[in-house]
C-alpha positions in Angstrom: 68.6 -3.7 19.9 68.0 -1.3 22.8 64.8 -3.0 23.9 62.5 -5.8 23.0 59.8 -4.0 21.1 57.6 -7.1 21.2 57.3 -7.1 25.0 53.7 -6.5 26.0 52.6 -4.1 28.8 50.8 -7.0 30.3 54.1 -8.6 31.2 55.2 -5.6 33.3 55.4 -6.0 37.1 54.4 -3.0 39.0 57.3 -3.5 41.4 59.4 -2.1 38.6 57.4 0.8 37.3 60.5 2.8 36.3 61.7 0.0 34.0 58.2 -0.4 32.5 58.0 3.3 31.7 61.5 3.2 30.1 60.6 0.2 27.9 57.2 1.7 26.9 58.9 5.0 26.0 61.6 3.2 24.1 58.9 1.4 22.1 57.4 4.7 21.1 60.9 5.8 19.9 61.1 2.7 17.8 57.8 3.7 16.2 59.2 7.2 15.5 57.0 8.8 18.2 59.8 10.1 20.5 58.7 13.7 20.2 55.1 13.0 21.2 55.7 10.9 24.3 53.1 11.6 27.0 53.6 10.6 30.6 49.9 10.3 31.0 49.6 8.0 28.0 52.5 5.9 29.2 51.0 5.5 32.6 47.7 4.3 31.0 49.7 2.0 28.7 51.4 0.1 31.5 48.4 0.2 33.8 49.3 2.7 36.6 47.9 6.0 37.7 49.4 9.2 36.2 50.5 10.3 39.7 52.6 7.1 40.1 54.8 8.3 37.2 56.1 11.2 39.2 57.5 8.9 41.8 60.2 8.0 39.2 60.3 10.9 36.8 59.6 14.6 37.6 58.4 15.3 34.1 58.8 14.4 30.5 62.3 15.8 30.2 63.6 13.6 33.0 62.2 10.5 31.2 63.7 11.6 27.9 67.1 12.0 29.6 66.9 8.5 31.0 66.0 7.1 27.6 68.8 9.1 25.9 71.3 7.7 28.3 70.2 4.2 27.4 70.3 4.9 23.7 73.7 6.4 24.0 74.9 3.4 25.9 73.7 1.2 23.0 75.3 3.6 20.5 78.7 3.4 22.3 78.5 -0.3 22.6 77.9 -0.5 18.9 81.2 1.3 18.3 83.0 -1.0 20.7 81.7 -4.1 19.0 82.3 -2.9 15.4 85.6 -1.1 15.6 88.8 -3.0 15.9 91.7 -1.7 18.1 93.8 -0.8 15.1 97.2 0.7 15.8 96.8 2.8 12.7 94.8 5.9 13.7 93.9 6.6 10.0 92.1 3.2 9.7 90.6 3.4 13.2 89.0 6.8 12.3 87.6 5.3 9.1 86.1 2.4 11.0 84.5 4.8 13.5 82.9 6.8 10.7 81.7 3.7 9.0 80.2 2.4 12.3 78.4 5.7 12.7 76.7 5.1 9.3 76.0 1.4 10.1 74.3 2.3 13.4 72.1 4.8 11.5 71.1 2.0 9.1 70.6 -0.7 11.7 68.8 1.4 14.3 67.3 4.4 12.4 64.7 5.3 15.0 67.3 5.4 17.8 69.7 7.4 15.6 67.0 10.0 14.8 66.0 10.2 18.4 69.6 11.0 19.5 70.0 13.9 17.1 66.5 15.2 16.6 65.2 15.6 20.1 66.6 18.4 22.3 66.6 18.9 26.0 66.9 22.0 28.1 70.5 22.8 29.1 69.5 22.9 32.8 68.7 19.2 32.5 72.3 18.3 31.5 73.9 16.0 34.1 77.4 14.5 34.3 76.0 11.1 33.3 74.3 12.3 30.1 77.3 14.5 29.2 79.7 11.6 29.7 77.7 9.0 27.8 76.9 11.4 24.9 80.4 12.7 24.5 82.2 9.3 24.6 82.2 8.8 20.8 83.3 12.3 19.8 86.0 12.1 22.5 87.3 8.9 20.9 87.3 10.6 17.5 89.2 13.6 18.9 91.8 11.2 20.3 92.2 9.6 16.9 92.6 12.9 15.2 95.3 13.8 17.8 97.0 10.4 17.1 97.0 11.1 13.4 98.8 14.4 14.0 101.4 12.5 16.1 101.8 9.8 13.5 102.8 12.3 10.8 104.6 14.6 13.3 102.3 17.5 12.5 102.3 20.6 14.6 98.9 21.0 16.2 97.2 22.9 19.0 94.2 21.7 20.9 92.0 24.1 19.0 93.2 22.7 15.7 92.6 19.1 16.8 89.1 19.9 18.0 88.2 21.9 14.9 89.3 19.0 12.7 87.3 16.6 14.8 84.2 18.7 14.5 84.6 19.2 10.8 84.9 15.4 10.2 81.9 14.7 12.5 79.7 17.4 11.0 80.4 16.3 7.4 79.9 12.7 8.3 76.6 13.5 10.0 75.6 15.5 6.9 76.3 12.6 4.6 74.4 10.1 6.8 71.3 12.3 7.4 71.0 13.6 3.9 71.2 10.1 2.5 68.6 8.8 5.0 66.3 11.7 4.0 66.4 10.8 0.4 67.4 14.4 -0.6 70.7 13.3 -2.2 68.9 10.8 -4.5 66.3 13.4 -5.4 68.9 15.9 -6.3 70.8 13.5 -8.5 67.6 12.4 -10.3 66.3 15.9 -11.0 69.7 17.6 -11.7 70.8 14.7 -13.9 74.0 14.2 -11.9 75.9 10.9 -12.3 73.8 8.0 -10.9 76.6 6.8 -8.6 76.4 10.1 -6.7 72.9 9.2 -5.6 74.2 6.9 -2.8 71.5 4.4 -3.5 73.7 1.5 -2.3 75.3 1.3 1.2 78.6 0.5 -0.5 78.5 3.8 -2.3 78.0 5.6 1.1 80.8 3.6 2.6 83.2 4.6 -0.2 82.2 8.3 0.1 82.8 8.2 3.9 86.3 6.6 3.4 87.1 9.2 0.8 85.9 11.9 3.1 88.2 10.8 5.9 91.2 10.5 3.5 90.5 14.0 2.2 90.4 15.3 5.8 93.7 13.6 6.7 95.3 14.9 3.5 94.1 18.4 4.4 95.8 18.1 7.8 99.0 17.1 6.1 98.9 19.8 3.4 98.0 22.5 6.0 101.0 21.5 8.1 103.4 21.4 5.1 102.1 24.8 3.9 102.9 26.4 7.3 106.3 24.7 7.5 107.4 26.1 4.1 106.9 29.7 5.3 
């Protein structure tokens, strides 16, 4: 986990107020309260004056960036721990996509926080950009490796577009499944029950099929162009 959500504010040492604030804010995120975090409420929670908060964070956006960086670090570590260094880029891409789903299942509050809360562009820093783009940059490198493996002609635009398409469709599958909308549609439209994605294994198979379809699409697109 990102933080120990059982830690009590009475255990905080005021010599480390910044850490206390980060832990308290992270606990709110675990309780799905990320969008309603109040610096004043956090200061009261850990037993400091509201003015003391501003010695560490200029405002709520600064605090949210610090929390986002921590969650992204946890997110990236999850991929490192759950994806093997396969020499086959096809399989490596499948593993990345499955890890994306597994993170959303194991840490749903953190997953929602990463993709549901927005920050002003002026608050973007090199650190937050680096840590937030690490996963998608790895996916892009795998898509490029797949083009090389099959000796497909590609441009940087084509590689990036393919990466974004894979990511957006994957994210759609994961978020729609989590919302319950897929299951509701299947029940009310009388679609095949297996399409409801009620079991994790069904989602995993759909994700694997999705990646295979995307790879076949790259192959067919290249073959179609070479035949002209």
